[in-house]
DSSP file (Angstrom, degrees, kcal/mol; ACC not computed):
  #  RESIDUE AA STRUCTURE BP1 BP2  ACC     N-H-->O    O-->H-N    N-H-->O    O-->H-N    TCO  KAPPA ALPHA  PHI   PSI    X-CA   Y-CA   Z-CA
    1    1 A M              0   0    0      0, 0.0     2,-0.3     0, 0.0     0, 0.0   0.000 360.0 360.0 360.0 138.5  -35.9   -7.6   -2.7
    2    2 A L        -     0   0    0      1,-0.1     2,-0.1     2,-0.1     0, 0.0  -0.588 360.0-132.3 -81.3 137.8  -32.4   -6.5   -3.7
    3    3 A D     >  -     0   0    0     -2,-0.3     4,-1.8     1,-0.1     5,-0.2  -0.305  35.5 -94.2 -77.4 174.9  -29.7   -9.1   -4.4
    4    4 A E  H  > S+     0   0    0      1,-0.2     4,-1.9     2,-0.2     5,-0.1   0.893 124.1  51.0 -59.6 -43.2  -26.3   -8.8   -2.8
    5    5 A R  H  > S+     0   0    0      1,-0.2     4,-2.2     2,-0.2    -1,-0.2   0.893 108.2  51.5 -63.3 -41.7  -24.8   -6.9   -5.8
    6    6 A S  H  > S+     0   0    0      1,-0.2     4,-2.2     2,-0.2    -1,-0.2   0.871 107.9  52.7 -64.8 -36.8  -27.5   -4.4   -5.9
    7    7 A Q  H  X S+     0   0    0     -4,-1.8     4,-2.1     2,-0.2    -1,-0.2   0.901 109.3  49.9 -63.8 -40.8  -27.1   -3.7   -2.2
    8    8 A E  H  X S+     0   0    0     -4,-1.9     4,-2.5     2,-0.2    -2,-0.2   0.903 108.8  51.8 -62.5 -42.8  -23.4   -3.1   -2.7
    9    9 A D  H  X S+     0   0    0     -4,-2.2     4,-2.4     1,-0.2    -2,-0.2   0.900 110.0  48.8 -62.3 -42.1  -24.1   -0.7   -5.6
   10   10 A L  H  X S+     0   0    0     -4,-2.2     4,-2.2     2,-0.2    -1,-0.2   0.902 110.7  51.0 -64.2 -40.2  -26.5    1.3   -3.4
   11   11 A S  H  X S+     0   0    0     -4,-2.1     4,-1.5     2,-0.2    -2,-0.2   0.914 110.1  50.3 -61.2 -44.5  -23.9    1.4   -0.6
   12   12 A L  H  X S+     0   0    0     -4,-2.5     4,-1.0     1,-0.2     3,-0.4   0.944 110.1  49.0 -59.8 -50.1  -21.3    2.7   -3.1
   13   13 A E  H >< S+     0   0    0     -4,-2.4     3,-0.8     1,-0.2     4,-0.4   0.913 109.0  54.0 -54.4 -45.6  -23.6    5.4   -4.4
   14   14 A K  H 3< S+     0   0    0     -4,-2.2    -1,-0.2     1,-0.2    -2,-0.2   0.834 119.6  31.6 -59.6 -36.2  -24.4    6.5   -0.9
   15   15 A H  H >X S+     0   0    0     -4,-1.5     4,-1.7    -3,-0.4     3,-0.8   0.335  86.8 103.2-108.6   6.4  -20.7    7.0    0.0
   16   16 A F  H <X S+     0   0    0     -4,-1.0     4,-2.6    -3,-0.8     5,-0.2   0.871  76.4  59.1 -58.9 -39.6  -19.2    8.0   -3.3
   17   17 A M  H 3> S+     0   0    0     -4,-0.4     4,-0.5     1,-0.2    -1,-0.3   0.814 105.9  49.2 -65.4 -28.9  -18.9   11.7   -2.4
   18   18 A V  H X4 S+     0   0    0     -3,-0.8     3,-0.7     2,-0.2    -1,-0.2   0.920 113.0  46.7 -71.6 -44.7  -16.7   10.8    0.6
   19   19 A L  H >< S+     0   0    0     -4,-1.7     3,-1.9     1,-0.2    -2,-0.2   0.878 103.7  60.9 -65.9 -39.0  -14.5    8.6   -1.6
   20   20 A I  H 3< S+     0   0    0     -4,-2.6    -1,-0.2     1,-0.3    -2,-0.2   0.711  98.2  60.0 -64.4 -20.1  -14.1   11.1   -4.4
   21   21 A R  T << S+     0   0    0     -3,-0.7    -1,-0.3    -4,-0.5    -2,-0.2   0.514  84.6 104.0 -84.5  -4.6  -12.5   13.7   -2.0
   22   22 A T  S X  S-     0   0    0     -3,-1.9     3,-1.4    -4,-0.2    40,-0.2  -0.373  84.9 -84.9 -81.8 157.7   -9.6   11.4   -1.2
   23   23 A K  T 3  S+     0   0    0     39,-0.9    -1,-0.1     1,-0.2    28,-0.1  -0.343 107.5   1.5 -65.3 136.3   -6.1   11.8   -2.5
   24   24 A N  T 3  S+     0   0    0      1,-0.2    26,-2.5    25,-0.1    -1,-0.2   0.597  85.6 169.5  65.2  16.5   -5.3   10.2   -6.0
   25   25 A F  E <   +A   49   0A   0     -3,-1.4    24,-0.2    24,-0.2    -1,-0.2  -0.338  11.7 158.8 -60.1 133.4   -8.9    9.0   -6.4
   26   26 A C  E     -     0   0A   0     22,-2.9     2,-0.3     1,-0.4    23,-0.2   0.649  58.9 -17.8-119.7 -44.3   -9.7    7.7   -9.9
   27   27 A M  E     -A   48   0A   0     21,-1.5    21,-2.6    -8,-0.1    -1,-0.4  -0.984  44.4-152.3-160.9 162.2  -12.7    5.3   -9.6
   28   28 A A  E     +A   47   0A   0     -2,-0.3     2,-0.3    19,-0.2    19,-0.2  -0.988  22.7 159.4-144.8 141.1  -14.9    3.2   -7.4
   29   29 A N  E     -A   46   0A   0     17,-2.0    17,-3.3    -2,-0.3     2,-0.3  -0.988  44.8-100.1-157.4 149.8  -16.9    0.1   -8.2
   30   30 A A  E     +A   45   0A   0     -2,-0.3     2,-0.2    15,-0.2    15,-0.2  -0.580  67.1 122.1 -70.7 136.2  -18.5   -2.9   -6.5
   31   31 A G  E     -A   44   0A   0     13,-2.8    13,-2.5    -2,-0.3     2,-0.4  -0.814  58.6 -64.8-165.8-156.2  -16.2   -5.9   -6.9
   32   32 A M  E     -A   43   0A   0     11,-0.2     9,-0.1    -2,-0.2     2,-0.1  -0.936  48.5-107.4-120.5 143.7  -14.2   -8.6   -5.2
   33   33 A R  E     -     0   0A   0      9,-2.8     7,-3.2    -2,-0.4     2,-0.5  -0.345  23.6-149.1 -70.4 144.5  -11.1   -8.1   -3.0
   34   34 A T  E     -A   39   0A   0      5,-0.2     2,-0.5     7,-0.1     5,-0.2  -0.960  13.2-173.3-113.2 132.6   -7.7   -9.0   -4.2
   35   35 A R  E >  S-A   38   0A   0      3,-2.8     3,-2.0    -2,-0.5    40,-0.0  -0.989  72.5 -11.4-128.0 124.4   -5.1  -10.1   -1.6
   36   36 A G  T 3  S-     0   0    0     -2,-0.5    -1,-0.1     1,-0.3     3,-0.1   0.835 129.5 -55.4  58.1  33.7   -1.5  -10.7   -2.5
   37   37 A G  T 3  S+     0   0    0      1,-0.2     2,-0.5    -3,-0.0    -1,-0.3   0.509 115.2 115.6  78.5   4.5   -2.4  -10.4   -6.2
   38   38 A I  E <   -A   35   0A   0     -3,-2.0    -3,-2.8     0, 0.0     2,-0.2  -0.933  66.9-126.0-113.5 129.2   -5.0  -13.2   -5.9
   39   39 A L  E     -A   34   0A   0     -2,-0.5    -5,-0.2    -5,-0.2     2,-0.2  -0.511  30.3-163.7 -68.9 130.1   -8.7  -12.5   -6.5
   40   40 A T  E     -     0   0A   0     -7,-3.2    -1,-0.0    -2,-0.2     0, 0.0  -0.481  30.7-115.7-105.1-179.8  -10.9  -13.6   -3.6
   41   41 A N  E    S+     0   0A   0     -2,-0.2    -7,-0.1    -9,-0.1    -2,-0.0   0.159  76.3 119.8 -98.4  16.5  -14.6  -14.2   -3.3
   42   42 A E  E     -     0   0A   0     -9,-0.3    -9,-2.8     1,-0.0    -2,-0.2  -0.743  62.3-134.2 -89.0 115.5  -15.0  -11.4   -0.7
   43   43 A P  E     +A   32   0A   0      0, 0.0     2,-0.3     0, 0.0   -11,-0.2  -0.375  42.7 142.2 -64.6 143.4  -17.3   -8.7   -2.0
   44   44 A C  E     -A   31   0A   0    -13,-2.5   -13,-2.8    28,-0.1     2,-0.6  -0.942  55.8 -88.0-161.6 179.7  -16.1   -5.1   -1.5
   45   45 A V  E     -Ab  30  74A   0     28,-2.6    30,-2.6    -2,-0.3     2,-0.6  -0.946  39.4-146.3-101.0 121.6  -15.9   -1.7   -3.0
   46   46 A V  E     -Ab  29  75A   0    -17,-3.3   -17,-2.0    -2,-0.6     2,-0.6  -0.802  13.6-166.0 -90.2 121.7  -12.8   -1.5   -5.2
   47   47 A V  E     -Ab  28  76A   0     28,-2.6    30,-2.6    -2,-0.6     2,-0.4  -0.945   6.1-152.5-111.1 119.8  -11.3    2.0   -5.1
   48   48 A G  E     -Ab  27  77A   0    -21,-2.6   -22,-2.9    -2,-0.6   -21,-1.5  -0.769  13.3-173.8 -93.9 135.9   -8.8    2.9   -7.8
   49   49 A V  E     -Ab  25  78A   0     28,-2.5    30,-3.1    -2,-0.4   -24,-0.2  -0.905  32.2-128.7-125.1 155.0   -6.1    5.4   -7.2
   50   50 A S  S    S+     0   0    0    -26,-2.5     2,-0.3    -2,-0.3   -25,-0.1   0.782  97.2   6.1 -73.4 -26.2   -3.5    6.9   -9.5
   51   51 A E  S    S-     0   0    0    -27,-0.2     2,-0.4   -28,-0.1    -1,-0.3  -0.915  72.3-129.1-157.2 129.3   -0.7    6.2   -7.0
   52   52 A K        -     0   0    0     -2,-0.3   -28,-0.1    -3,-0.2    26,-0.0  -0.668  30.1-165.5 -78.2 131.7   -0.7    4.3   -3.7
   53   53 A V        -     0   0    0     -2,-0.4     5,-0.1   -30,-0.1    -2,-0.0  -0.943  28.7 -99.7-120.5 138.4    0.9    6.4   -1.0
   54   54 A P    >   -     0   0    0      0, 0.0     3,-2.2     0, 0.0     4,-0.2  -0.296  32.8-123.0 -56.3 139.5    2.1    5.1    2.4
   55   55 A L  G >  S+     0   0    0      1,-0.3     3,-1.9     2,-0.2     8,-0.1   0.825 109.4  64.8 -54.7 -34.7   -0.5    6.0    5.1
   56   56 A C  G 3  S+     0   0    0      1,-0.3    -1,-0.3     0, 0.0     0, 0.0   0.687  99.4  53.8 -65.3 -16.5    2.2    7.9    7.1
   57   57 A E  G <  S+     0   0    0     -3,-2.2     2,-0.3     2,-0.1    -1,-0.3   0.395  98.9  79.6 -95.7   1.8    2.4   10.4    4.2
   58   58 A L  S <  S-     0   0    0     -3,-1.9     2,-0.1    -4,-0.2     5,-0.0  -0.838  74.6-128.6-112.9 145.7   -1.4   11.1    4.2
   59   59 A T    >>  -     0   0    0     -2,-0.3     4,-1.0     1,-0.1     3,-0.6  -0.408  37.6-102.5 -78.0 167.1   -3.6   13.3    6.4
   60   60 A D  T 34 S+     0   0    0      1,-0.2     3,-0.4     2,-0.2    -1,-0.1   0.867 124.5  52.9 -58.1 -36.6   -6.6   11.8    8.0
   61   61 A E  T 34 S+     0   0    0      1,-0.2    -1,-0.2   -39,-0.0   -38,-0.0   0.779 107.8  51.1 -71.2 -26.6   -8.8   13.5    5.4
   62   62 A E  T <4 S+     0   0    0     -3,-0.6   -39,-0.9   -40,-0.2    -1,-0.2   0.643  89.7 100.5 -86.0 -15.7   -6.7   12.1    2.5
   63   63 A R     <  -     0   0    0     -4,-1.0    -8,-0.0    -3,-0.4    -3,-0.0  -0.455  69.0-136.1 -75.6 139.1   -6.9    8.5    3.7
   64   64 A I        -     0   0    0     -2,-0.2    12,-0.1   -41,-0.1    -2,-0.1  -0.833  31.4-120.0 -88.8 126.5   -9.4    6.0    2.1
   65   65 A P        -     0   0    0      0, 0.0     3,-0.1     0, 0.0    -1,-0.0  -0.198  10.3-123.2 -67.0 161.1  -11.0    4.1    4.9
   66   66 A S  S    S+     0   0    0      1,-0.2     8,-2.8     7,-0.1     2,-0.3   0.665  94.5  12.3 -77.7 -15.2  -10.8    0.3    5.2
   67   67 A A  B    S-C   73   0B   0      6,-0.3    -1,-0.2   -23,-0.1     5,-0.1  -0.988  82.0-105.3-154.2 155.5  -14.6    0.1    5.1
   68   68 A L    >   -     0   0    0      4,-2.9     3,-2.6    -2,-0.3   -56,-0.0  -0.368  47.4 -98.6 -72.5 162.1  -17.6    2.2    4.4
   69   69 A P  T 3  S+     0   0    0      0, 0.0    -1,-0.1     0, 0.0     0, 0.0   0.770 125.8  58.0 -55.8 -26.6  -19.6    3.4    7.4
   70   70 A D  T 3  S-     0   0    0      2,-0.1   -59,-0.0   -59,-0.1    -2,-0.0   0.440 124.8-102.3 -84.8   1.6  -22.1    0.6    6.8
   71   71 A G  S <  S+     0   0    0     -3,-2.6    -1,-0.0     1,-0.3     0, 0.0   0.302  72.0 145.8 100.6  -9.6  -19.3   -2.0    7.1
   72   72 A T        -     0   0    0     -5,-0.1    -4,-2.9     1,-0.1    -1,-0.3  -0.470  51.0-121.8 -63.9 121.6  -18.7   -2.7    3.4
   73   73 A P  B     -C   67   0B   0      0, 0.0   -28,-2.6     0, 0.0     2,-0.4  -0.288  19.8-142.4 -67.3 153.4  -15.0   -3.4    3.0
   74   74 A I  E     -b   45   0A   0     -8,-2.8     2,-0.5   -30,-0.2   -28,-0.2  -0.953   8.7-163.2-118.0 135.0  -12.8   -1.3    0.7
   75   75 A D  E     -b   46   0A   0    -30,-2.6   -28,-2.6    -2,-0.4     2,-0.5  -0.974  12.0-152.6-115.9 115.6  -10.0   -2.6   -1.5
   76   76 A V  E     -b   47   0A   0     -2,-0.5     2,-0.4   -30,-0.2   -28,-0.2  -0.790  17.4-179.7 -92.9 127.3   -7.6    0.1   -2.8
   77   77 A V  E     -b   48   0A   0    -30,-2.6   -28,-2.5    -2,-0.5     2,-0.4  -0.949  28.8-120.3-126.2 144.4   -5.8   -0.7   -6.0
   78   78 A E  E     -b   49   0A   0     -2,-0.4     2,-0.2   -30,-0.2   -28,-0.2  -0.717  31.7-133.7 -84.1 131.7   -3.3    1.4   -8.0
   79   79 A M        -     0   0    0    -30,-3.1     2,-0.2    -2,-0.4    -1,-0.0  -0.575  18.6-112.1 -85.1 144.7   -4.6    2.0  -11.5
   80   80 A Q        -     0   0    0     -2,-0.2     2,-0.4     1,-0.1    -1,-0.1  -0.541  30.3-122.8 -72.7 141.7   -2.4    1.5  -14.6
   81   81 A K        -     0   0    0     -2,-0.2     8,-2.5   -31,-0.1     2,-0.4  -0.737  31.2-170.6 -86.2 132.2   -1.4    4.8  -16.3
   82   82 A I  B     -D   88   0C   0     -2,-0.4     6,-0.2     6,-0.2     2,-0.1  -0.976  12.3-138.4-126.2 135.2   -2.5    4.7  -20.0
   83   83 A D    >   -     0   0    0      4,-2.9     3,-2.4    -2,-0.4     4,-0.0  -0.257  40.7 -85.5 -84.4 179.2   -1.5    7.3  -22.6
   84   84 A A  T 3  S+     0   0    0      1,-0.3    -1,-0.1     2,-0.1    -2,-0.0   0.724 128.3  56.4 -59.6 -25.1   -3.8    8.8  -25.3
   85   85 A Q  T 3  S-     0   0    0      2,-0.1    -1,-0.3     3,-0.0     3,-0.1   0.419 120.1-107.6 -88.4   1.8   -3.1    5.9  -27.7
   86   86 A G  S <  S+     0   0    0     -3,-2.4     2,-0.3     1,-0.3    -2,-0.1   0.660  75.9 134.5  83.3  16.8   -4.2    3.4  -25.1
   87   87 A E        -     0   0    0      1,-0.1    -4,-2.9    -4,-0.0    -1,-0.3  -0.783  61.4-106.5-101.4 143.9   -0.8    2.1  -24.2
   88   88 A N  B      D   82   0C   0     -2,-0.3    -6,-0.2    -6,-0.2    -1,-0.1  -0.391 360.0 360.0 -63.7 139.8    0.6    1.6  -20.7
   89   89 A I              0   0    0     -8,-2.5    -7,-0.2    -2,-0.1    -1,-0.1   0.360 360.0 360.0-122.0 360.0    3.1    4.2  -19.6
């Protein structure tokens, strides 16, 4: 029997190809949702993007959904930019 984390990982693999086509996509991983800068205990798929863009500036195809088709919630986070020396830019 799969534990909760393994089920999330399988869900992520199943839907990865949909996520990778979205604007500014960098990464996706099973994790916990952050709300208002505070980590919660809510399991989700964390999707990292190079830049968060207001929804009104995105087409339907460019938008990352709020949940996967199986109901797993998605948390979109902006990734820090790091230069070749490993320093934040």
